[in-house]
FIKOLZA-1660 file (N, C-alpha, C; in steps of 0.1 Angstrom, whole numbers, plus 5000, padded with zeros to 4 digits):
% residues 214
   i   px   py   pz ch aa at
   1 7074 4398 5294  A  X  N
   1 7064 4396 5305  A  X CA
   1 7052 4386 5302  A  X  C
   2 7048 4383 5293  A  X  N
   2 7038 4372 5290  A  X CA
   2 7044 4357 5295  A  X  C
   3 7056 4355 5289  A  X  N
   3 7062 4344 5292  A  X CA
   3 7064 4341 5306  A  X  C
   4 7069 4351 5315  A  X  N
   4 7073 4350 5328  A  X CA
   4 7060 4348 5337  A  X  C
   5 7048 4356 5331  A  X  N
   5 7034 4353 5336  A  X CA
   5 7031 4337 5335  A  X  C
   6 7031 4333 5322  A  X  N
   6 7030 4320 5321  A  X CA
   6 7036 4311 5329  A  X  C
   7 7051 4311 5329  A  X  N
   7 7058 4303 5340  A  X CA
   7 7054 4303 5353  A  X  C
   8 7050 4316 5358  A  X  N
   8 7046 4316 5373  A  X CA
   8 7034 4310 5374  A  X  C
   9 7025 4309 5367  A  X  N
   9 7012 4301 5368  A  X CA
   9 7013 4286 5368  A  X  C
  10 7024 4284 5357  A  X  N
  10 7026 4268 5359  A  X CA
  10 7033 4264 5371  A  X  C
  11 7043 4273 5376  A  X  N
  11 7047 4270 5390  A  X CA
  11 7036 4270 5402  A  X  C
  12 7027 4279 5399  A  X  N
  12 7015 4278 5409  A  X CA
  12 7009 4263 5410  A  X  C
  13 7006 4261 5398  A  X  N
  13 6999 4248 5395  A  X CA
  13 7005 4237 5401  A  X  C
  14 7020 4237 5397  A  X  N
  14 7026 4227 5402  A  X CA
  14 7031 4225 5416  A  X  C
  15 7029 4236 5422  A  X  N
  15 7032 4237 5436  A  X CA
  15 7018 4232 5442  A  X  C
  16 7006 4235 5440  A  X  N
  16 6993 4231 5443  A  X CA
  16 6994 4216 5445  A  X  C
  17 6999 4210 5433  A  X  N
  17 7001 4195 5430  A  X CA
  17 7007 4188 5440  A  X  C
  18 7022 4194 5444  A  X  N
  18 7027 4191 5451  A  X CA
  18 7024 4188 5468  A  X  C
  19 7017 4201 5470  A  X  N
  19 7012 4201 5484  A  X CA
  19 6999 4196 5487  A  X  C
  20 6992 4195 5478  A  X  N
  20 6980 4189 5478  A  X CA
  20 6975 4179 5466  A  X  C
  21 6981 4169 5465  A  X  N
  21 6979 4159 5454  A  X CA
  21 6965 4150 5454  A  X  C
  22 6959 4150 5464  A  X  N
  22 6947 4143 5466  A  X CA
  22 6935 4153 5464  A  X  C
  23 6938 4164 5467  A  X  N
  23 6927 4176 5467  A  X CA
  23 6918 4174 5479  A  X  C
  24 6923 4167 5490  A  X  N
  24 6915 4168 5503  A  X CA
  24 6919 4179 5509  A  X  C
  25 6906 4183 5519  A  X  N
  25 6910 4198 5528  A  X CA
  25 6920 4196 5535  A  X  C
  26 6927 4206 5536  A  X  N
  26 6939 4209 5545  A  X CA
  26 6935 4212 5561  A  X  C
  27 6939 4203 5568  A  X  N
  27 6936 4206 5586  A  X CA
  27 6945 4216 5589  A  X  C
  28 6937 4226 5596  A  X  N
  28 6946 4235 5602  A  X CA
  28 6952 4230 5615  A  X  C
  29 6966 4232 5614  A  X  N
  29 6975 4224 5626  A  X CA
  29 6972 4234 5638  A  X  C
  30 6968 4249 5637  A  X  N
  30 6972 4257 5648  A  X CA
  30 6957 4255 5654  A  X  C
  31 6946 4249 5650  A  X  N
  31 6934 4249 5656  A  X CA
  31 6936 4236 5665  A  X  C
  32 6945 4226 5660  A  X  N
  32 6943 4213 5668  A  X CA
  32 6956 4212 5676  A  X  C
  33 6965 4225 5678  A  X  N
  33 6976 4223 5685  A  X CA
  33 6975 4221 5698  A  X  C
  34 6983 4217 5708  A  X  N
  34 6981 4215 5720  A  X CA
  34 6979 4226 5728  A  X  C
  35 6984 4240 5726  A  X  N
  35 6980 4251 5729  A  X CA
  35 6968 4254 5730  A  X  C
  36 6961 4251 5716  A  X  N
  36 6945 4256 5716  A  X CA
  36 6937 4247 5723  A  X  C
  37 6939 4232 5725  A  X  N
  37 6933 4224 5732  A  X CA
  37 6933 4228 5747  A  X  C
  38 6944 4233 5753  A  X  N
  38 6947 4237 5766  A  X CA
  38 6940 4249 5769  A  X  C
  39 6940 4257 5760  A  X  N
  39 6928 4271 5763  A  X CA
  39 6916 4264 5764  A  X  C
  40 6910 4255 5750  A  X  N
  40 6897 4253 5754  A  X CA
  40 6894 4245 5765  A  X  C
  41 6903 4238 5774  A  X  N
  41 6901 4230 5782  A  X CA
  41 6900 4239 5796  A  X  C
  42 6909 4250 5794  A  X  N
  42 6908 4260 5805  A  X CA
  42 6897 4268 5806  A  X  C
  43 6892 4269 5794  A  X  N
  43 6879 4278 5795  A  X CA
  43 6866 4268 5801  A  X  C
  44 6866 4257 5795  A  X  N
  44 6856 4251 5803  A  X CA
  44 6856 4246 5817  A  X  C
  45 6868 4245 5821  A  X  N
  45 6871 4242 5833  A  X CA
  45 6864 4255 5841  A  X  C
  46 6869 4268 5836  A  X  N
  46 6860 4278 5842  A  X CA
  46 6848 4280 5843  A  X  C
  47 6843 4277 5833  A  X  N
  47 6828 4276 5831  A  X CA
  47 6823 4265 5843  A  X  C
  48 6828 4254 5844  A  X  N
  48 6823 4243 5855  A  X CA
  48 6824 4250 5868  A  X  C
  49 6837 4259 5871  A  X  N
  49 6839 4264 5884  A  X CA
  49 6829 4273 5887  A  X  C
  50 6824 4279 5879  A  X  N
  50 6811 4291 5883  A  X CA
  50 6800 4285 5883  A  X  C
  51 6797 4273 5875  A  X  N
  51 6783 4266 5880  A  X CA
  51 6784 4259 5891  A  X  C
  52 6794 4252 5894  A  X  N
  52 6799 4247 5907  A  X CA
  52 6792 4259 5919  A  X  C
  53 6798 4271 5917  A  X  N
  53 6796 4278 5927  A  X CA
  53 6782 4283 5928  A  X  C
  54 6775 4284 5917  A  X  N
  54 6761 4286 5917  A  X CA
  54 6751 4279 5923  A  X  C
  55 6757 4265 5921  A  X  N
  55 6749 4252 5926  A  X CA
  55 6753 4246 5939  A  X  C
  56 6763 4253 5944  A  X  N
  56 6766 4253 5959  A  X CA
  56 6772 4239 5960  A  X  C
  57 6782 4236 5949  A  X  N
  57 6787 4225 5948  A  X CA
  57 6780 4211 5945  A  X  C
  58 6768 4215 5941  A  X  N
  58 6760 4202 5936  A  X CA
  58 6761 4198 5920  A  X  C
  59 6766 4209 5913  A  X  N
  59 6765 4206 5901  A  X CA
  59 6773 4195 5893  A  X  C
  60 6767 4187 5884  A  X  N
  60 6771 4176 5879  A  X CA
  60 6781 4184 5867  A  X  C
  61 6795 4175 5862  A  X  N
  61 6802 4178 5853  A  X CA
  61 6795 4179 5840  A  X  C
  62 6800 4188 5830  A  X  N
  62 6791 4187 5816  A  X CA
  62 6792 4174 5809  A  X  C
  63 6800 4166 5811  A  X  N
  63 6803 4152 5806  A  X CA
  63 6792 4143 5810  A  X  C
  64 6786 4145 5820  A  X  N
  64 6776 4137 5827  A  X CA
  64 6762 4146 5826  A  X  C
  65 6761 4159 5830  A  X  N
  65 6748 4166 5828  A  X CA
  65 6747 4174 5817  A  X  C
  66 6744 4166 5806  A  X  N
  66 6742 4172 5792  A  X CA
  66 6728 4174 5788  A  X  C
  67 6725 4183 5779  A  X  N
  67 6712 4186 5778  A  X CA
  67 6703 4174 5771  A  X  C
  68 6711 4165 5766  A  X  N
  68 6703 4154 5758  A  X CA
  68 6701 4142 5767  A  X  C
  69 6707 4143 5781  A  X  N
  69 6705 4133 5791  A  X CA
  69 6690 4133 5796  A  X  C
  70 6681 4124 5791  A  X  N
  70 6670 4122 5798  A  X CA
  70 6664 4123 5811  A  X  C
  71 6654 4125 5816  A  X  N
  71 6651 4125 5830  A  X CA
  71 6650 4110 5836  A  X  C
  72 6650 4101 5826  A  X  N
  72 6649 4086 5832  A  X CA
  72 6666 4083 5836  A  X  C
  73 6674 4088 5828  A  X  N
  73 6690 4086 5834  A  X CA
  73 6691 4090 5846  A  X  C
  74 6687 4103 5851  A  X  N
  74 6688 4106 5864  A  X CA
  74 6681 4099 5873  A  X  C
  75 6670 4094 5873  A  X  N
  75 6662 4084 5881  A  X CA
  75 6669 4071 5882  A  X  C
  76 6675 4067 5871  A  X  N
  76 6686 4055 5869  A  X CA
  76 6698 4055 5881  A  X  C
  77 6703 4068 5879  A  X  N
  77 6716 4071 5888  A  X CA
  77 6710 4072 5903  A  X  C
  78 6700 4077 5905  A  X  N
  78 6696 4076 5919  A  X CA
  78 6691 4063 5923  A  X  C
  79 6684 4054 5915  A  X  N
  79 6679 4042 5919  A  X CA
  79 6693 4032 5923  A  X  C
  80 6704 4036 5917  A  X  N
  80 6715 4029 5917  A  X CA
  80 6721 4031 5932  A  X  C
  81 6720 4046 5937  A  X  N
  81 6729 4051 5946  A  X CA
  81 6718 4045 5959  A  X  C
  82 6705 4041 5956  A  X  N
  82 6699 4037 5966  A  X CA
  82 6703 4025 5968  A  X  C
  83 6704 4016 5959  A  X  N
  83 6706 4001 5961  A  X CA
  83 6721 4000 5968  A  X  C
  84 6731 4008 5964  A  X  N
  84 6742 4007 5968  A  X CA
  84 6744 4011 5983  A  X  C
  85 6734 4019 5988  A  X  N
  85 6735 4024 6002  A  X CA
  85 6723 4014 6011  A  X  C
  86 6717 4006 6006  A  X  N
  86 6704 4000 6013  A  X CA
  86 6710 3989 6023  A  X  C
  87 6704 3991 6034  A  X  N
  87 6705 3984 6045  A  X CA
  87 6693 3979 6049  A  X  C
  88 6689 3965 6052  A  X  N
  88 6675 3961 6055  A  X CA
  88 6679 3945 6061  A  X  C
  89 6669 3943 6069  A  X  N
  89 6671 3930 6074  A  X CA
  89 6663 3920 6070  A  X  C
  90 6652 3924 6063  A  X  N
  90 6643 3912 6058  A  X CA
  90 6646 3910 6043  A  X  C
  91 6642 3898 6040  A  X  N
  91 6645 3893 6027  A  X CA
  91 6634 3899 6017  A  X  C
  92 6642 3905 6005  A  X  N
  92 6631 3909 5996  A  X CA
  92 6621 3917 6000  A  X  C
  93 6623 3930 6006  A  X  N
  93 6616 3939 6011  A  X CA
  93 6606 3945 6000  A  X  C
  94 6594 3949 6004  A  X  N
  94 6587 3956 5993  A  X CA
  94 6584 3969 5995  A  X  C
  95 6588 3978 5986  A  X  N
  95 6588 3993 5986  A  X CA
  95 6579 3999 5980  A  X  C
  96 6569 4010 5985  A  X  N
  96 6561 4018 5978  A  X CA
  96 6567 4032 5976  A  X  C
  97 6564 4037 5965  A  X  N
  97 6568 4049 5960  A  X CA
  97 6559 4061 5958  A  X  C
  98 6564 4072 5966  A  X  N
  98 6556 4081 5966  A  X CA
  98 6562 4096 5957  A  X  C
  99 6554 4106 5958  A  X  N
  99 6559 4115 5947  A  X CA
  99 6568 4123 5956  A  X  C
 100 6580 4128 5949  A  X  N
 100 6588 4138 5956  A  X CA
 100 6582 4151 5959  A  X  C
 101 6586 4158 5972  A  X  N
 101 6578 4170 5974  A  X CA
 101 6587 4181 5973  A  X  C
 102 6584 4193 5974  A  X  N
 102 6593 4205 5976  A  X CA
 102 6594 4206 5990  A  X  C
 103 6608 4211 5993  A  X  N
 103 6612 4213 6006  A  X CA
 103 6607 4226 6011  A  X  C
 104 6595 4227 6017  A  X  N
 104 6590 4239 6023  A  X CA
 104 6585 4236 6036  A  X  C
 105 6575 4243 6042  A  X  N
 105 6571 4244 6055  A  X CA
 105 6561 4230 6058  A  X  C
 106 6552 4226 6045  A  X  N
 106 6541 4218 6048  A  X CA
 106 6546 4202 6042  A  X  C
 107 6556 4203 6032  A  X  N
 107 6561 4190 6025  A  X CA
 107 6549 4183 6019  A  X  C
 108 6540 4188 6017  A  X  N
 108 6529 4183 6009  A  X CA
 108 6525 4190 5994  A  X  C
 109 6536 4194 5988  A  X  N
 109 6533 4200 5976  A  X CA
 109 6543 4193 5966  A  X  C
 110 6538 4188 5956  A  X  N
 110 6547 4182 5944  A  X CA
 110 6548 4192 5929  A  X  C
 111 6552 4187 5919  A  X  N
 111 6551 4193 5909  A  X CA
 111 6554 4182 5897  A  X  C
 112 6554 4185 5885  A  X  N
 112 6558 4175 5874  A  X CA
 112 6572 4167 5875  A  X  C
 113 6580 4174 5881  A  X  N
 113 6593 4167 5885  A  X CA
 113 6592 4156 5894  A  X  C
 114 6585 4160 5906  A  X  N
 114 6583 4151 5916  A  X CA
 114 6576 4138 5913  A  X  C
 115 6565 4140 5905  A  X  N
 115 6555 4131 5900  A  X CA
 115 6564 4120 5890  A  X  C
 116 6571 4128 5882  A  X  N
 116 6578 4120 5871  A  X CA
 116 6590 4111 5876  A  X  C
 117 6596 4116 5886  A  X  N
 117 6608 4109 5893  A  X CA
 117 6601 4098 5900  A  X  C
 118 6590 4096 5906  A  X  N
 118 6584 4087 5913  A  X CA
 118 6583 4076 5901  A  X  C
 119 6576 4080 5890  A  X  N
 119 6572 4070 5879  A  X CA
 119 6584 4065 5874  A  X  C
 120 6595 4070 5871  A  X  N
 120 6604 4068 5866  A  X CA
 120 6612 4055 5875  A  X  C
 121 6614 4058 5890  A  X  N
 121 6618 4049 5898  A  X CA
 121 6611 4037 5899  A  X  C
 122 6597 4035 5898  A  X  N
 122 6591 4022 5897  A  X CA
 122 6599 4014 5887  A  X  C
 123 6601 4017 5874  A  X  N
 123 6607 4007 5865  A  X CA
 123 6623 4006 5871  A  X  C
 124 6629 4016 5872  A  X  N
 124 6643 4015 5873  A  X CA
 124 6644 4005 5888  A  X  C
 125 6639 4005 5898  A  X  N
 125 6641 3999 5911  A  X CA
 125 6635 3982 5906  A  X  C
 126 6628 3982 5897  A  X  N
 126 6623 3967 5896  A  X CA
 126 6634 3962 5886  A  X  C
 127 6639 3970 5879  A  X  N
 127 6651 3962 5868  A  X CA
 127 6660 3959 5875  A  X  C
 128 6663 3967 5890  A  X  N
 128 6674 3962 5898  A  X CA
 128 6672 3951 5908  A  X  C
 129 6659 3945 5909  A  X  N
 129 6653 3934 5914  A  X CA
 129 6646 3937 5927  A  X  C
 130 6641 3949 5928  A  X  N
 130 6634 3953 5942  A  X CA
 130 6622 3950 5938  A  X  C
 131 6614 3946 5950  A  X  N
 131 6597 3943 5948  A  X CA
 131 6593 3958 5951  A  X  C
 132 6583 3962 5943  A  X  N
 132 6578 3977 5945  A  X CA
 132 6563 3973 5943  A  X  C
 133 6557 3979 5954  A  X  N
 133 6542 3982 5953  A  X CA
 133 6538 3992 5950  A  X  C
 134 6529 3993 5938  A  X  N
 134 6523 4002 5928  A  X CA
 134 6511 4009 5937  A  X  C
 135 6512 4018 5945  A  X  N
 135 6502 4025 5952  A  X CA
 135 6490 4030 5945  A  X  C
 136 6491 4033 5932  A  X  N
 136 6480 4035 5925  A  X CA
 136 6470 4027 5917  A  X  C
 137 6475 4014 5920  A  X  N
 137 6467 4001 5915  A  X CA
 137 6455 3998 5920  A  X  C
 138 6444 3998 5915  A  X  N
 138 6430 3995 5922  A  X CA
 138 6428 3981 5923  A  X  C
 139 6419 3980 5930  A  X  N
 139 6415 3962 5933  A  X CA
 139 6407 3956 5921  A  X  C
 140 6401 3965 5914  A  X  N
 140 6393 3962 5902  A  X CA
 140 6396 3971 5888  A  X  C
 141 6395 3965 5878  A  X  N
 141 6395 3972 5865  A  X CA
 141 6383 3979 5863  A  X  C
 142 6381 3992 5860  A  X  N
 142 6371 4000 5857  A  X CA
 142 6368 4001 5841  A  X  C
 143 6357 3996 5837  A  X  N
 143 6355 3994 5820  A  X CA
 143 6344 4007 5819  A  X  C
 144 6351 4016 5814  A  X  N
 144 6343 4028 5808  A  X CA
 144 6341 4030 5793  A  X  C
 145 6332 4040 5785  A  X  N
 145 6332 4042 5774  A  X CA
 145 6344 4050 5770  A  X  C
 146 6352 4056 5779  A  X  N
 146 6366 4060 5778  A  X CA
 146 6377 4053 5775  A  X  C
 147 6376 4041 5781  A  X  N
 147 6386 4033 5781  A  X CA
 147 6384 4024 5794  A  X  C
 148 6395 4016 5795  A  X  N
 148 6396 4003 5808  A  X CA
 148 6408 4008 5817  A  X  C
 149 6404 4011 5831  A  X  N
 149 6414 4019 5837  A  X CA
 149 6415 4010 5850  A  X  C
 150 6426 4007 5854  A  X  N
 150 6431 4001 5866  A  X CA
 150 6438 4010 5876  A  X  C
 151 6443 4021 5873  A  X  N
 151 6450 4031 5882  A  X CA
 151 6438 4040 5889  A  X  C
 152 6441 4042 5902  A  X  N
 152 6432 4052 5909  A  X CA
 152 6441 4058 5919  A  X  C
 153 6437 4070 5924  A  X  N
 153 6444 4078 5934  A  X CA
 153 6436 4078 5947  A  X  C
 154 6439 4066 5955  A  X  N
 154 6429 4066 5969  A  X CA
 154 6436 4074 5980  A  X  C
 155 6431 4076 5989  A  X  N
 155 6434 4081 6001  A  X CA
 155 6448 4079 6008  A  X  C
 156 6449 4065 6009  A  X  N
 156 6460 4061 6014  A  X CA
 156 6466 4047 6011  A  X  C
 157 6476 4041 6013  A  X  N
 157 6480 4029 6007  A  X CA
 157 6471 4017 6010  A  X  C
 158 6469 4009 6003  A  X  N
 158 6461 3997 6003  A  X CA
 158 6469 3989 6012  A  X  C
 159 6469 3985 6025  A  X  N
 159 6474 3974 6034  A  X CA
 159 6477 3963 6028  A  X  C
 160 6468 3957 6020  A  X  N
 160 6470 3945 6013  A  X CA
 160 6482 3941 6003  A  X  C
 161 6487 3954 6003  A  X  N
 161 6501 3955 5995  A  X CA
 161 6510 3948 6003  A  X  C
 162 6512 3952 6013  A  X  N
 162 6519 3948 6024  A  X CA
 162 6533 3955 6022  A  X  C
 163 6534 3966 6017  A  X  N
 163 6546 3975 6017  A  X CA
 163 6552 3979 6029  A  X  C
 164 6565 3975 6034  A  X  N
 164 6572 3976 6047  A  X CA
 164 6578 3989 6046  A  X  C
 165 6584 3993 6030  A  X  N
 165 6591 4004 6032  A  X CA
 165 6584 4013 6019  A  X  C
 166 6588 4028 6021  A  X  N
 166 6587 4037 6012  A  X CA
 166 6597 4045 6006  A  X  C
 167 6598 4047 5995  A  X  N
 167 6606 4057 5989  A  X CA
 167 6601 4070 5985  A  X  C
 168 6606 4078 5989  A  X  N
 168 6604 4093 5987  A  X CA
 168 6615 4104 5987  A  X  C
 169 6612 4117 5989  A  X  N
 169 6624 4125 5990  A  X CA
 169 6618 4141 5988  A  X  C
 170 6627 4146 5989  A  X  N
 170 6626 4163 5986  A  X CA
 170 6632 4170 5976  A  X  C
 171 6628 4179 5973  A  X  N
 171 6635 4189 5959  A  X CA
 171 6638 4202 5962  A  X  C
 172 6652 4208 5962  A  X  N
 172 6654 4220 5968  A  X CA
 172 6659 4226 5954  A  X  C
 173 6656 4236 5950  A  X  N
 173 6660 4246 5939  A  X CA
 173 6671 4254 5943  A  X  C
 174 6682 4254 5934  A  X  N
 174 6691 4266 5936  A  X CA
 174 6693 4272 5922  A  X  C
 175 6705 4280 5921  A  X  N
 175 6705 4289 5910  A  X CA
 175 6710 4283 5896  A  X  C
 176 6713 4270 5899  A  X  N
 176 6715 4259 5888  A  X CA
 176 6708 4252 5882  A  X  C
 177 6697 4248 5893  A  X  N
 177 6688 4235 5890  A  X CA
 177 6681 4231 5901  A  X  C
 178 6680 4218 5902  A  X  N
 178 6671 4213 5915  A  X CA
 178 6681 4199 5922  A  X  C
 179 6681 4203 5934  A  X  N
 179 6687 4190 5939  A  X CA
 179 6678 4183 5947  A  X  C
 180 6679 4167 5946  A  X  N
 180 6670 4157 5948  A  X CA
 180 6675 4147 5957  A  X  C
 181 6668 4150 5970  A  X  N
 181 6672 4140 5981  A  X CA
 181 6664 4129 5980  A  X  C
 182 6669 4116 5980  A  X  N
 182 6658 4105 5982  A  X CA
 182 6663 4095 5993  A  X  C
 183 6653 4091 6000  A  X  N
 183 6656 4080 6009  A  X CA
 183 6643 4070 6011  A  X  C
 184 6648 4058 6013  A  X  N
 184 6640 4048 6015  A  X CA
 184 6638 4045 6031  A  X  C
 185 6624 4044 6037  A  X  N
 185 6621 4046 6051  A  X CA
 185 6613 4033 6054  A  X  C
 186 6613 4030 6067  A  X  N
 186 6605 4019 6072  A  X CA
 186 6591 4027 6076  A  X  C
 187 6582 4020 6072  A  X  N
 187 6568 4027 6073  A  X CA
 187 6563 4029 6089  A  X  C
 188 6570 4019 6096  A  X  N
 188 6565 4017 6112  A  X CA
 188 6575 4024 6120  A  X  C
 189 6587 4019 6119  A  X  N
 189 6597 4023 6126  A  X CA
 189 6605 4036 6123  A  X  C
 190 6601 4042 6109  A  X  N
 190 6606 4055 6105  A  X CA
 190 6622 4052 6104  A  X  C
 191 6628 4044 6102  A  X  N
 191 6642 4045 6101  A  X CA
 191 6646 4046 6085  A  X  C
 192 6658 4051 6082  A  X  N
 192 6660 4055 6070  A  X CA
 192 6672 4040 6067  A  X  C
 193 6668 4035 6055  A  X  N
 193 6676 4021 6051  A  X CA
 193 6684 4025 6038  A  X  C
 194 6681 4037 6030  A  X  N
 194 6689 4039 6021  A  X CA
 194 6687 4052 6015  A  X  C
 195 6698 4061 6008  A  X  N
 195 6697 4077 6006  A  X CA
 195 6703 4077 5992  A  X  C
 196 6704 4086 5987  A  X  N
 196 6707 4091 5975  A  X CA
 196 6706 4105 5973  A  X  C
 197 6714 4112 5965  A  X  N
 197 6714 4126 5961  A  X CA
 197 6718 4130 5946  A  X  C
 198 6710 4136 5938  A  X  N
 198 6715 4138 5923  A  X CA
 198 6713 4154 5921  A  X  C
 199 6717 4160 5915  A  X  N
 199 6715 4175 5912  A  X CA
 199 6710 4173 5895  A  X  C
 200 6700 4177 5892  A  X  N
 200 6694 4182 5879  A  X CA
 200 6695 4196 5872  A  X  C
 201 6704 4199 5865  A  X  N
 201 6706 4212 5858  A  X CA
 201 6693 4219 5853  A  X  C
 202 6694 4232 5855  A  X  N
 202 6681 4239 5852  A  X CA
 202 6679 4234 5835  A  X  C
 203 6690 4236 5826  A  X  N
 203 6687 4234 5813  A  X CA
 203 6682 4218 5809  A  X  C
 204 6684 4211 5819  A  X  N
 204 6680 4197 5814  A  X CA
 204 6663 4196 5821  A  X  C
 205 6659 4204 5829  A  X  N
 205 6648 4203 5832  A  X CA
 205 6640 4212 5824  A  X  C
 206 6644 4223 5819  A  X  N
 206 6638 4229 5805  A  X CA
 206 6634 4223 5793  A  X  C
 207 6644 4215 5791  A  X  N
 207 6643 4207 5781  A  X CA
 207 6630 4195 5781  A  X  C
 208 6634 4190 5794  A  X  N
 208 6622 4178 5797  A  X CA
 208 6608 4183 5798  A  X  C
 209 6607 4194 5803  A  X  N
 209 6594 4199 5805  A  X CA
 209 6590 4209 5795  A  X  C
 210 6595 4211 5785  A  X  N
 210 6591 4221 5775  A  X CA
 210 6577 4217 5769  A  X  C
 211 6574 4206 5768  A  X  N
 211 6562 4204 5759  A  X CA
 211 6555 4194 5766  A  X  C
 212 6556 4193 5781  A  X  N
 212 6546 4184 5788  A  X CA
 212 6543 4191 5800  A  X  C
 213 6532 4187 5806  A  X  N
 213 6527 4192 5820  A  X CA
 213 6518 4179 5826  A  X  C
 214 6520 4181 5839  A  X  N
 214 6513 4170 5847  A  X CA
 214 6503 4180 5856  A  X  C
% end
């Protein structure tokens, strides 16, 4: 019996050396089989369809709307949409940017998302070659013990900035996040020369504003 036990042990060791000579971890073929990948894709598609229904068709796919995507990327997407749809007659128009407002009866209420979208669009449009008028820029630099300041919130746009157009928009909340509708409008004729729309999922907003307030 002892001889048989020893021989059995040697056979086991030999078998291990034959099937795993490099001592590397063996990959489970069942986990990476086409059937497993198909089931995973089906589950992801089902989840995407459910989120689509919650958002009324405005939900972005998971490959695009991921928790690690910063708010500035959504502003970049919106700026690109505006540039692709922009129609204007004058060369190099100057655009002012105002806060995005909640779509309610008054249209004069904003929040951290509306203010930060406006701030991000300053940089995104300027990078695309658009002349942007900063409505918060004062005519003088205020020097104080707390610091030197050049921004202020006046009552109205300074007409010396000669901004012909203004960029703003509305925000509508749904079960899956917030729909942002943006448009560039002529300040005098009130015509829309560009428009765009994005949907920001709720999990992205929660991650973006977890540690910041305005």
